[in-house]
C-alpha positions as CSV (number, residue, x, y, z in Angstrom):
1,M,15.8,5.3,-21.0
2,V,12.2,6.5,-20.5
3,R,11.3,3.3,-18.7
4,M,14.2,3.8,-16.2
5,V,13.2,7.4,-15.6
6,L,9.6,6.3,-14.9
7,L,10.8,3.6,-12.6
8,V,13.0,6.0,-10.6
9,G,10.1,8.5,-10.5
10,K,7.7,5.9,-9.2
11,N,10.1,4.7,-6.5
12,L,10.7,8.3,-5.4
13,F,7.0,8.9,-5.2
14,G,6.7,5.7,-3.1
15,C,9.4,7.0,-0.7
16,V,7.6,10.3,-0.4
17,F,4.4,8.5,0.6
18,I,6.3,6.4,3.2
19,V,7.9,9.4,4.7
20,A,4.6,11.3,4.7
21,G,2.9,8.3,6.3
22,I,5.5,8.1,9.1
23,I,4.9,11.8,9.8
24,M,1.1,11.2,9.8
25,I,1.5,8.6,12.5
26,V,2.4,11.4,14.9
27,L,0.3,14.2,13.2
28,P,-3.4,13.8,12.2
29,G,-3.9,11.8,9.1
30,Q,-4.0,8.2,7.7
31,G,-0.4,7.3,8.4
32,I,-0.6,3.5,8.1
33,L,-2.7,3.7,4.9
34,T,-0.2,6.1,3.4
35,I,2.7,3.9,4.3
36,V,1.0,0.9,2.7
37,I,0.4,2.9,-0.5
38,G,4.0,3.9,-0.6
39,I,5.2,0.3,-0.2
40,M,2.9,-0.8,-3.0
41,L,4.5,1.9,-5.3
42,L,8.1,0.8,-4.6
43,D,9.8,-2.0,-6.5
44,F,12.0,-4.2,-4.4
45,P,12.7,-8.0,-3.9
46,G,10.1,-9.6,-1.6
47,K,7.5,-7.0,-2.2
48,Y,4.8,-9.5,-3.1
49,R,5.3,-11.4,0.1
50,L,5.2,-8.2,2.2
51,V,2.0,-7.0,0.6
52,R,0.3,-10.4,1.1
53,W,1.4,-10.3,4.8
54,I,0.0,-6.8,5.3
55,V,-3.3,-7.6,3.5
56,A,-3.7,-10.9,5.5
57,R,-4.0,-8.9,8.8
58,R,-7.6,-9.1,9.9
59,Q,-8.2,-5.4,10.2
60,V,-6.6,-4.5,6.9
61,L,-8.6,-7.2,5.0
62,R,-11.8,-6.1,6.7
63,T,-11.1,-2.5,5.6
64,I,-10.3,-3.6,2.0
65,N,-13.5,-5.6,1.8
66,W,-15.5,-2.7,3.2
67,L,-14.1,-0.5,0.5
68,R,-14.8,-3.1,-2.2
69,R,-18.5,-3.4,-0.9
70,R,-18.9,0.3,-1.2
71,A,-17.6,0.2,-4.8
72,G,-20.0,-2.7,-5.6
73,R,-17.2,-5.3,-6.1
74,T,-17.0,-8.8,-4.7
75,P,-15.0,-9.3,-1.4
76,L,-11.3,-10.3,-1.5
77,Y,-10.5,-13.8,-0.3
78,L,-7.0,-14.9,0.5
79,E,-6.0,-18.4,-0.2
80,G,-3.6,-20.3,2.0
């Protein structure tokens, strides 16, 4: 029962992030980043493929690697 409540809460939190990101596309803020965070919080079929497709975009991967360099971590390389 507790697991189900946590899963529903996580999905609701992800939906809130997606809605906030859509609003931030029009208003000042990091809309696209907020939408991506919301998608990563949701649980749905095909999520892994969608996240890989988003991260494979050149600008997104460049930003992720920039953040990883700042944190002192190795760059992210995608296979295939």
